[in-house]
LOMINU-313760 format. One record per atom (N, C-alpha, C, CB): residue in one letter; atom name; z, x, y. Coordinates in Angstrom, 2 decimals, decimal comma. Each point is the difference from the previous one (the first is absolute). Glycine has a CB too. Example, Ala and Ser with C-alpha at 12.3 -4.5 7.8 and 13.67 -1.06 7.14 Angstrom:
# residues 2
 residu atome      zz      xx      yy
      A     N    7,80   13,19   -5,69
      A    CA    0,00   -0,89    1,19
      A     C    0,00    0,90    1,20
      A    CB    1,25   -1,89   -1,17
      S     N   -1,97    1,54    2,22
      S    CA    0,06    0,82    1,19
      S     C    0,73   -0,77    1,09
      S    CB   -2,15    1,18   -0,63
END
This chain:
# residues 139
 residu atome      zz      xx      yy
      M     N   32,01   29,59  -44,54
      M    CA    1,42   -0,27   -0,19
      M     C    0,41    0,45   -1,40
      M    CB   -0,10   -1,97    1,61
      A     N    1,26    2,57   -1,72
      A    CA    0,48    0,50   -1,29
      A     C    0,54   -1,14   -0,86
      A    CB    0,55    2,21    1,08
      I     N   -0,66   -2,03   -2,37
      I    CA    0,62   -0,92   -0,96
      I     C    1,50    0,23    0,05
      I    CB   -2,07   -0,01   -1,51
      E     N    2,84   -1,07    1,55
      E    CA    1,45    0,12    0,11
      E     C    0,65    0,00   -1,38
      E    CB   -0,08   -1,13    2,25
      I     N    0,43    2,33   -2,71
      I    CA    0,66    0,18   -1,29
      I     C    1,50   -0,21    0,20
      I    CB   -1,79    1,62   -0,82
      T     N    2,39   -2,40   -0,08
      T    CA    1,43   -0,27    0,12
      T     C    0,84    0,77   -1,02
      T    CB   -0,59   -2,24    0,86
      Q     N   -0,03    2,63   -1,99
      Q    CA    0,76    0,77   -0,99
      Q     C   -0,93    0,55   -1,08
      Q    CB    2,02   -1,42    0,44
      L     N   -1,56    2,48   -1,08
      L    CA   -0,65    0,49   -1,21
      L     C    0,48   -0,88   -1,14
      L    CB   -0,15    2,41    0,87
      M     N   -0,77   -3,03   -1,59
      M    CA    0,38   -0,89   -1,09
      M     C    0,11    0,75   -1,33
      M    CB   -1,11   -1,89    1,20
      H     N    0,04    2,64   -1,54
      H    CA    0,01    0,74   -1,25
      H     C   -1,04    1,10   -0,01
      H    CB    0,82   -2,04   -1,15
      A     N   -0,63    2,95    0,23
      A    CA   -1,02    0,98   -0,34
      A     C   -0,44   -0,36   -1,41
      A    CB    0,98    1,86    1,52
      G     N   -2,28   -1,88   -1,75
      G    CA   -0,54   -0,32   -1,31
      G     C   -0,50    1,26   -0,68
      G    CB   -0,62   -2,30    0,79
      I     N    1,09    2,53   -2,01
      I    CA   -0,45    1,15   -0,77
      I     C   -0,49   -0,44   -1,37
      I    CB    1,63    1,48    1,23
      R     N   -2,42   -0,63   -1,86
      R    CA   -0,58   -0,31   -1,30
      R     C    0,61    0,81   -1,12
      R    CB   -2,10   -0,58    1,15
      V     N    2,18   -0,05   -2,30
      V    CA    0,30    0,67   -1,26
      V     C   -1,02   -0,51   -1,01
      V    CB    2,52    0,25    0,53
      D     N   -2,62    0,42   -1,68
      D    CA   -0,89   -0,51   -1,04
      D     C    0,42   -1,42   -0,36
      D    CB   -0,39    2,34   -0,90
      P     N   -0,55   -3,17    0,50
      P    CA    0,33   -1,40   -0,29
      P     C    0,63   -0,23   -1,38
      P    CB   -1,86   -0,60    1,48
      T     N    2,14    1,67   -2,23
      T    CA    0,58   -0,18   -1,34
      T     C    1,47   -0,37    0,08
      T    CB   -1,65    1,64   -0,92
      E     N    2,14   -2,31   -0,09
      E    CA    1,42   -0,37   -0,05
      E     C    0,86    1,26    0,02
      E    CB   -0,56   -2,11   -1,29
      E     N    0,11    3,15    0,59
      E    CA    0,76    1,26   -0,04
      E     C    0,13    0,61    1,40
      E    CB   -0,83    0,39   -2,35
      A     N   -0,25   -0,38    3,11
      A    CA    0,04    0,58    1,35
      A     C    0,88   -0,83    0,93
      A    CB   -2,30    0,94   -0,36
      V     N    2,21   -2,25    0,27
      V    CA    0,82   -0,87    0,84
      V     C    1,48    0,21   -0,34
      V    CB   -1,88   -1,70    0,17
      T     N    2,20    1,85   -1,45
      T    CA    1,38    0,27   -0,42
      T     C    0,47    1,34    0,54
      T    CB   -0,36   -1,37   -2,08
      R     N   -0,49    2,40    1,99
      R    CA    0,36    1,32    0,53
      R     C    0,23   -0,07    1,51
      R    CB   -1,33    1,10   -1,84
      A     N    0,49   -1,84    2,54
      A    CA    0,16   -0,15    1,45
      A     C    1,32   -0,71    0,31
      A    CB   -2,50   -0,08    0,29
      N     N    2,84   -0,93   -1,08
      N    CA    1,26   -0,72    0,19
      N     C    1,18    0,95   -0,21
      N    CB   -1,08   -2,15   -0,74
      E     N    1,00    2,99   -0,28
      E    CA    1,07    0,97   -0,24
      E     C    0,12    0,98    1,17
      E    CB   -0,38   -0,20   -2,50
      F     N   -0,75    0,65    3,02
      F    CA    0,02    0,95    1,11
      F     C    0,57   -0,64    1,26
      F    CB   -1,97    1,16   -0,99
      Y     N    1,40   -2,27    1,42
      Y    CA    0,42   -0,62    1,26
      Y     C    1,35   -0,69   -0,12
      Y    CB   -2,40   -0,32    0,57
      G     N    2,70   -0,23   -1,74
      G    CA    1,28   -0,69   -0,19
      G     C    1,11    0,94   -0,44
      G    CB   -1,26   -2,03   -0,57
      D     N    1,05    2,74   -0,53
      D    CA    1,06    0,83   -0,55
      D     C    0,23    1,28    0,81
      D    CB   -0,55   -0,91   -2,24
      L     N   -0,52    1,61    2,61
      L    CA    0,17    1,25    0,74
      L     C    0,29   -0,23    1,48
      L    CB   -1,52    1,08   -1,62
      L     N    0,68   -1,91    2,27
      L    CA    0,16   -0,20    1,44
      L     C    0,98   -1,12    0,35
      L    CB   -2,31    0,82    0,27
      G     N    2,72   -1,60   -1,26
      G    CA    1,00   -1,04    0,22
      G     C   -0,48   -1,20    0,79
      G    CB    1,64    1,78   -0,10
      L     N   -2,95   -2,01    0,12
      L    CA   -0,54   -1,15    0,73
      L     C    0,02   -1,23   -0,89
      L    CB   -1,46    1,52    1,38
      Q     N    1,82   -2,64   -0,79
      Q    CA    0,14   -1,24   -0,76
      Q     C   -1,30   -0,79   -0,01
      Q    CB    2,43   -0,08    0,59
      K     N   -2,80   -0,38   -1,80
      K    CA   -1,20   -0,83   -0,12
      K     C    0,20   -1,32    0,71
      K    CB   -0,55    1,09   -2,20
      D     N   -0,53   -1,57    2,78
      D    CA    0,00   -1,31    0,64
      D     C   -0,26   -1,04   -1,09
      D    CB   -0,82    0,95    2,24
      A     N    1,84   -1,72   -2,56
      A    CA   -0,12   -1,01   -1,05
      A     C   -0,91   -1,15    0,40
      A    CB    2,28    0,61   -0,76
      E     N   -2,63   -0,70    2,05
      E    CA   -0,83   -1,11    0,47
      E     C   -1,48    0,35    0,10
      E    CB    1,97   -0,80    1,24
      R     N   -2,37    1,98   -1,76
      R    CA   -1,43    0,33    0,05
      R     C   -0,75   -1,07   -0,78
      R    CB    0,47    2,50    0,19
      P     N   -1,44   -3,13    0,46
      P    CA   -0,76   -1,02   -0,72
      P     C   -0,91    0,64   -1,05
      P    CB    0,08   -1,49    2,03
      H     N   -0,46    0,69   -3,01
      H    CA   -0,97    0,47   -0,99
      H     C   -1,35    0,13    0,70
      H    CB    1,26   -1,11   -1,94
      I     N   -1,84    2,29    1,85
      I    CA   -1,30    0,23    0,60
      I     C   -0,97    0,27   -1,15
      I    CB    1,00    0,93    2,18
      P     N   -1,85   -1,88   -2,48
      P    CA   -0,91    0,17   -1,13
      P     C   -0,79    1,30    0,13
      P    CB   -0,17   -2,49   -0,24
      S     N    0,08    3,23   -0,81
      S    CA   -0,77    1,23   -0,15
      S     C    0,59    1,21    0,73
      S    CB   -1,97   -1,44   -0,23
      I     N    3,15    1,30    0,86
      I    CA    0,63    1,15    0,64
      I     C    1,43    0,14   -0,54
      I    CB   -1,42   -0,29    2,11
      P     N    1,59    1,06   -3,20
      P    CA    1,35    0,22   -0,49
      P     C    0,76    0,88    0,99
      P    CB   -0,78   -0,22   -2,40
      G     N    2,08    0,21    2,30
      G    CA    0,80    0,85    0,86
      G     C    1,25   -0,70    0,46
      G    CB   -2,05    1,17    0,72
      F     N    2,62   -0,65    0,35
      F    CA    1,23   -0,55    0,53
      F     C    0,15    0,45    1,44
      F    CB    1,08   -0,02   -2,29
      W     N   -0,12   -0,60    2,98
      W    CA    0,34    0,39    1,36
      W     C    1,43    0,48    0,00
      W    CB   -1,64   -1,66    1,01
      V     N    1,95    2,65   -0,17
      V    CA    1,38    0,44    0,17
      V     C    0,37   -0,17    1,46
      V    CB   -0,18    1,64   -1,92
      N     N    1,45   -1,94    2,14
      N    CA    0,50   -0,26    1,34
      N     C    0,67    1,23    0,60
      N    CB    0,31   -2,40   -0,62
      L     N   -0,53    2,59    1,90
      L    CA    0,66    1,05    0,78
      L     C    0,76   -0,72    1,11
      L    CB   -1,79    1,77   -0,53
      K     N    3,06   -1,50    0,66
      K    CA    0,80   -0,66    1,03
      K     C    0,25    0,98    1,14
      K    CB    1,10   -1,49   -1,72
      D     N   -1,27    1,00    2,94
      D    CA    0,28    0,77    1,21
      D     C    0,75   -0,94    0,93
      D    CB   -2,08    1,51   -0,26
      G     N    3,38   -1,56    0,09
      G    CA    0,79   -0,94    0,79
      G     C   -0,38   -1,42   -0,37
      G    CB    0,18    1,64    1,88
      D     N   -0,60   -2,43   -0,90
      D    CA   -0,39   -1,39   -0,24
      D     C   -1,45   -0,11   -0,45
      D    CB    1,66   -0,72    1,70
      R     N   -2,43    1,80   -1,59
      R    CA   -1,42   -0,03   -0,35
      R     C   -0,19    0,38   -1,45
      R    CB   -0,63    0,55    2,35
      S     N   -0,41   -1,05   -2,93
      S    CA   -0,33    0,32   -1,37
      S     C   -1,49    0,35   -0,07
      S    CB    1,83   -1,52   -0,89
      Q     N   -2,11    2,69    0,39
      Q    CA   -1,38    0,38   -0,28
      Q     C   -0,14    0,14   -1,51
      Q    CB   -0,26    1,19    2,24
      Q     N   -0,97   -1,01   -2,68
      Q    CA   -0,23    0,10   -1,43
      Q     C   -1,02    1,10   -0,29
      Q    CB    0,55   -2,44   -0,27
      I     N   -0,56    2,83   -0,99
      I    CA   -1,11    0,76   -0,56
      I     C   -0,59   -0,91   -1,07
      I    CB    1,06    2,32    0,47
      H     N   -2,36   -2,55   -0,40
      H    CA   -0,68   -0,79   -1,03
      H     C   -0,66    0,97   -0,96
      H    CB   -0,40   -1,94    1,59
      I     N    0,87    1,94   -2,83
      I    CA   -0,57    0,84   -1,04
      I     C   -0,98   -0,88   -0,77
      I    CB    2,09    1,50   -0,18
      M     N   -3,37   -1,12    0,24
      M    CA   -1,06   -0,84   -0,57
      M     C   -0,72    0,74   -1,11
      M    CB   -0,28   -1,17    2,21
      G     N    0,19    0,53   -3,35
      G    CA   -0,73    0,57   -1,12
      G     C   -1,49   -0,24    0,17
      G    CB    1,98   -0,34   -1,51
      A     N   -2,71    1,42    1,76
      A    CA   -1,44   -0,11    0,19
      A     C   -0,65    1,35   -0,25
      A    CB    0,31   -1,86    1,68
      E     N   -1,53    1,78   -2,14
      E    CA   -0,77    1,22   -0,25
      E     C   -1,45   -0,31    0,36
      E    CB    1,58    0,80   -1,86
      G     N   -2,20    0,07    2,63
      G    CA   -1,35   -0,31    0,45
      G     C    0,06   -1,23    0,88
      G    CB   -1,02    1,02   -2,08
      M     N    0,01   -1,85    1,97
      M    CA   -0,03   -1,24    0,76
      M     C    0,80   -1,06   -0,76
      M    CB   -2,27    0,58    1,02
      S     N    3,27   -1,16   -0,38
      S    CA    0,84   -0,98   -0,68
      S     C   -0,74   -1,32   -0,17
      S    CB    2,04    1,10    0,95
      P     N   -1,61   -1,92   -1,91
      P    CA   -0,62   -1,32   -0,18
      P     C    0,16   -0,91    1,22
      P    CB    0,43    0,23   -2,43
      A     N    0,54    0,05    3,30
      A    CA    0,20   -0,81    1,20
      A     C   -0,95    0,39    1,13
      A    CB    2,38   -0,27   -0,66
      A     N   -3,12    1,36    0,47
      A    CA   -0,87    0,52    1,07
      A     C   -1,28   -0,80    0,12
      A    CB    0,95    2,26   -0,38
      R     N   -1,45   -2,31    1,61
      R    CA   -1,32   -0,59    0,26
      R     C   -1,08    1,08   -0,06
      R    CB    1,06   -1,78    1,44
      S     N   -0,65    3,01   -1,20
      S    CA   -0,87    1,16   -0,09
      S     C    0,92    1,21   -0,09
      S    CB   -1,91   -1,10    1,33
      E     N    1,33    2,27   -1,53
      E    CA    0,82    1,21   -0,08
      E     C    0,80    0,20    1,29
      E    CB   -1,68    1,02   -1,57
      K     N    1,05   -1,30    2,70
      K    CA    0,66    0,15    1,29
      K     C    1,01   -1,12    0,25
      K    CB   -2,04    1,14    0,88
      H     N    1,69   -2,36   -1,23
      H    CA    0,83   -1,17    0,28
      H     C    0,93   -0,30   -1,18
      H    CB   -1,80   -0,93    1,49
      D     N    2,72    1,86   -1,72
      D    CA    0,92   -0,08   -1,14
      D     C    1,44    0,01    0,52
      D    CB   -1,68    1,17   -1,52
      P     N    2,44   -2,27    1,34
      P    CA    1,35   -0,06    0,54
      P     C    0,98    0,95   -0,70
      P    CB   -0,46   -2,35    0,59
      T     N    0,03    2,99   -1,68
      T    CA    0,90    0,94   -0,67
      T     C   -0,20    1,44    0,49
      T    CB   -0,01   -1,51   -1,99
      R     N   -0,91    1,73    2,92
      R    CA   -0,12    1,34    0,56
      R     C    1,31    0,36    0,71
      R    CB   -2,52   -0,26    0,27
      Q     N    2,86    1,52   -0,26
      Q    CA    1,21    0,42    0,69
      Q     C   -0,11   -0,41    1,46
      Q    CB    0,34    1,94   -1,59
      H     N    0,74   -2,51    2,11
      H    CA   -0,05   -0,52    1,37
      H     C    1,38   -0,13    0,62
      H    CB   -2,09   -1,21   -0,60
      L     N    2,10    1,02    1,92
      L    CA    1,19   -0,37    0,75
      L     C   -0,19   -1,43    0,48
      L    CB    0,45    2,41    0,71
      A     N    0,60   -3,21   -0,82
      A    CA   -0,07   -1,40    0,44
      A     C    0,98   -0,23    1,14
      A    CB   -0,68   -0,73   -2,32
      F     N    0,17    0,09    3,36
      F    CA    0,80   -0,29    1,19
      F     C    0,03   -1,50    0,25
      F    CB   -0,58    2,24    0,99
      A     N    1,73   -2,73   -0,48
      A    CA    0,08   -1,36    0,51
      A     C   -0,44    0,06    1,46
      A    CB    1,91   -0,66   -1,61
      V     N   -2,63   -0,38    2,03
      V    CA   -0,45   -0,08    1,39
      V     C    0,47   -1,31    0,61
      V    CB   -2,00    1,44   -0,52
      R     N    2,17   -1,42    1,84
      R    CA    0,48   -1,18    0,70
      R     C   -0,98   -1,17   -0,13
      R    CB    1,23    1,48    1,60
      D     N   -2,54   -1,19   -1,55
      D    CA   -1,01   -1,06   -0,02
      D     C   -1,21    0,49   -0,81
      D    CB    0,78   -0,90    2,26
      L     N   -0,88    0,44   -3,50
      L    CA   -1,07    0,46   -0,88
      L     C   -1,38   -0,42    0,51
      L    CB    1,60   -0,11   -1,92
      D     N   -1,71   -1,07    2,48
      D    CA   -1,30   -0,44    0,55
      D     C   -0,43    0,89    1,16
      D    CB    0,51   -2,36   -0,70
      A     N    0,43    2,72    1,56
      A    CA   -0,32    0,91    1,11
      A     C   -0,39    1,37   -0,53
      A    CB    1,59   -1,25    1,49
      A     N   -0,94    1,70   -2,55
      A    CA   -0,34    1,29   -0,60
      A     C   -1,43   -0,02   -0,55
      A    CB    2,42    0,38   -0,57
      R     N   -2,78   -1,47   -0,11
      R    CA   -1,39   -0,13   -0,50
      R     C   -0,99    0,04    1,16
      R    CB    0,82   -1,36   -1,96
      S     N   -0,51    0,65    3,02
      S    CA   -0,89   -0,01    1,18
      S     C   -0,15    1,40    0,58
      S    CB    0,68   -2,36    0,49
      E     N    0,41    3,11   -0,43
      E    CA   -0,05    1,36    0,54
      E     C   -0,85    0,92   -0,88
      E    CB    2,27   -0,34    1,03
      L     N   -2,13    0,20   -2,34
      L    CA   -0,84    0,78   -0,91
      L     C   -1,47   -0,34    0,21
      L    CB    1,88    0,09   -1,69
      E     N   -2,19   -1,38    1,80
      E    CA   -1,38   -0,44    0,25
      E     C   -0,52    0,56    1,33
      E    CB    0,43   -2,10   -1,33
      N     N    0,39    2,01    2,39
      N    CA   -0,41    0,49    1,32
      N     C   -0,31    1,49   -0,02
      N    CB    1,40   -1,76    1,03
      R     N   -0,71    2,49   -1,87
      R    CA   -0,20    1,45   -0,07
      R     C   -1,04    0,39   -1,06
      R    CB    2,36    0,31    0,76
      G     N   -2,93   -1,32   -1,42
      G    CA   -1,03    0,29   -1,00
      G     C    0,54    0,65   -1,26
      G    CB   -1,59    0,22    1,85
      I     N    2,85   -0,48   -2,17
      I    CA    0,61    0,57   -1,20
      I     C   -0,16   -0,98   -1,15
      I    CB    1,67    1,32    1,39
      E     N   -2,32   -0,87   -2,45
      E    CA   -0,19   -0,85   -1,18
      E     C    1,35   -0,24   -0,66
      E    CB   -2,34    0,90   -0,35
      F     N    2,59   -2,15   -0,03
      F    CA    1,21   -0,32   -0,74
      F     C   -0,34   -1,04   -1,06
      F    CB    1,46    0,52    2,00
      W     N   -0,57   -0,63   -2,96
      W    CA   -0,17   -0,99   -1,05
      W     C    1,33   -0,71   -0,20
      W    CB   -1,84    1,36   -1,12
      V     N    1,76   -2,62    0,71
      V    CA    1,19   -0,85   -0,07
      V     C    0,19   -0,51   -1,42
      V    CB   -0,31   -0,68    2,41
      Y     N    1,54    0,75   -2,86
      Y    CA    0,40   -0,65   -1,25
      Y     C    0,91   -1,15    0,41
      Y    CB   -0,19    2,15   -1,41
      E     N   -0,17   -3,34    1,01
      E    CA    0,76   -1,19    0,35
      E     C    0,94   -0,35   -1,13
      E    CB   -1,88   -0,83    1,46
      G     N    3,17    0,94   -1,19
      G    CA    1,01   -0,40   -0,98
      G     C    0,00    0,80   -1,28
      G    CB   -0,20   -2,22    0,95
      L     N   -0,21    3,48   -0,93
      L    CA   -0,07    0,82   -1,22
      L     C    1,35    0,11   -0,67
      L    CB   -1,88    1,28    0,99
      V     N    2,93   -1,10   -0,22
      V    CA    1,32    0,17   -0,59
      V     C    0,84   -1,27    0,04
      V    CB   -0,10    2,38    0,66
      G     N   -0,48   -3,47   -0,22
      G    CA    0,70   -1,27   -0,03
      G     C    1,14   -0,13    0,99
      G    CB   -0,63   -0,10   -2,34
      R     N    0,62    0,91    3,38
      R    CA    1,06   -0,07    1,01
      R     C   -0,62   -0,17    1,37
      R    CB    1,51    1,44   -1,40
      G     N   -1,40   -2,54    1,99
      G    CA   -0,32   -0,42    1,33
      G     C   -1,07    0,59    0,89
      G    CB    2,14   -0,47   -0,24
      S     N   -2,59    1,69    0,09
      S    CA   -0,93    0,57    0,97
      S     C   -1,24    0,54   -0,68
      S    CB    1,92    0,56    1,49
      D     N   -3,06   -0,69   -0,79
      D    CA   -1,19    0,71   -0,44
      D     C    0,28    1,49    0,14
      D    CB   -1,54   -1,91    0,69
      Q     N    0,77    2,71   -1,39
      Q    CA    0,10    1,45    0,10
      Q     C   -1,32    0,51    0,56
      Q    CB    1,65    0,15   -1,95
      V     N   -1,58    0,55    3,06
      V    CA   -1,18    0,55    0,65
      V     C    0,02    1,51   -0,24
      V    CB   -0,04   -1,84    1,78
      F     N   -1,02    2,34   -2,41
      F    CA   -0,10    1,41   -0,33
      F     C   -1,13    0,63    0,80
      F    CB    0,91   -0,43   -2,31
      F     N   -0,72    1,69    2,71
      F    CA   -1,05    0,77    0,65
      F     C    0,35    1,48   -0,16
      F    CB   -0,50   -1,87    1,67
      E     N   -0,46    2,72   -1,35
      E    CA    0,23    1,44   -0,11
      E     C    0,19    0,61    1,38
      E    CB   -1,36    0,06   -2,10
      D     N    2,22    0,95    2,17
      D    CA    0,08    0,78    1,23
      D     C   -1,23    0,92    0,04
      D    CB    2,59   -0,09    0,03
      P     N   -2,78    0,85    1,04
      P    CA   -1,21    0,84    0,09
      P     C   -0,11    1,07   -1,08
      P    CB    0,06   -0,41    2,43
      F     N    1,00    0,61   -3,22
      F    CA    0,02    1,05   -1,01
      F     C   -0,06   -0,55   -1,42
      F    CB    1,30    1,37    1,58
      G     N   -1,49   -2,70   -1,72
      G    CA   -0,13   -0,61   -1,31
      G     C    1,29   -0,50   -0,61
      G    CB   -1,91    1,45   -0,31
      N     N    3,04   -1,32    1,03
      N    CA    1,27   -0,52   -0,50
      N     C    0,04   -1,51    0,23
      N    CB    1,16    2,20    0,48
      V     N   -0,63   -2,92   -1,45
      V    CA    0,01   -1,47    0,08
      V     C    1,27   -0,48    0,70
      V    CB   -1,37   -0,14   -2,12
      I     N    1,18   -0,81    3,03
      I    CA    1,07   -0,67    0,73
      I     C   -0,08   -1,49   -0,35
      I    CB   -0,05    1,73    1,92
      E     N    1,20   -2,32   -2,16
      E    CA    0,10   -1,44   -0,25
      E     C    0,84   -0,63    1,10
      E    CB   -0,21    0,33   -2,51
      L     N   -0,21   -1,49    2,98
      L    CA    0,78   -0,76    0,98
      L     C    0,33   -1,37   -0,58
      L    CB   -1,10    1,23    1,91
      Q     N    2,32   -1,68   -1,63
      Q    CA    0,42   -1,35   -0,35
      Q     C    0,74   -0,60    1,18
      Q    CB    0,15    0,60   -2,47
      Q     N   -0,14   -1,91    2,53
      Q    CA    0,76   -0,70    1,04
      Q     C    1,48    0,28   -0,18
      Q    CB   -1,75   -1,80    0,15
      D     N    2,43    2,16    0,93
      D    CA    1,45    0,21   -0,06
      D     C    0,65   -1,33   -0,39
      D    CB   -0,09    1,85    1,77
      P     N    0,89   -1,87   -2,84
      P    CA    0,61   -1,25   -0,43
      P     C    1,13   -0,48    0,90
      P    CB   -0,60    0,63   -2,29
      G     N    1,08    0,24    3,18
      G    CA    1,15   -0,35    0,85
      G     C   -0,44   -0,63    1,22
      G    CB    1,26    1,81   -0,89
END
């Protein structure tokens, strides 16, 4: 059975973790592209950066700009690093999604409450090494 994705939540990208790089990224995404910073981004220890909002009618997606270089301090290993570039999707039932990954023998790793907002984050790789994140649909 397929995992039921309800929406694209965000794309996560990396910039250098320096204050200068984060400022340059803010100028690029905010000043040039006109994207508005999410003032509600929680403080994430050891991951500097910001989130920007994209509006599509009633839906809102984001880009998470994360300051990280090499393996981030939030990582459990080089592979299990939440700052790796990734796509994040909301799913109808996160527990069912975990079960489906287990049934298919797909390795995944979970961060519980990393960003302080209601849902665990389940990460895994597609067959090509791209990282996918799943979270419970808040709606």
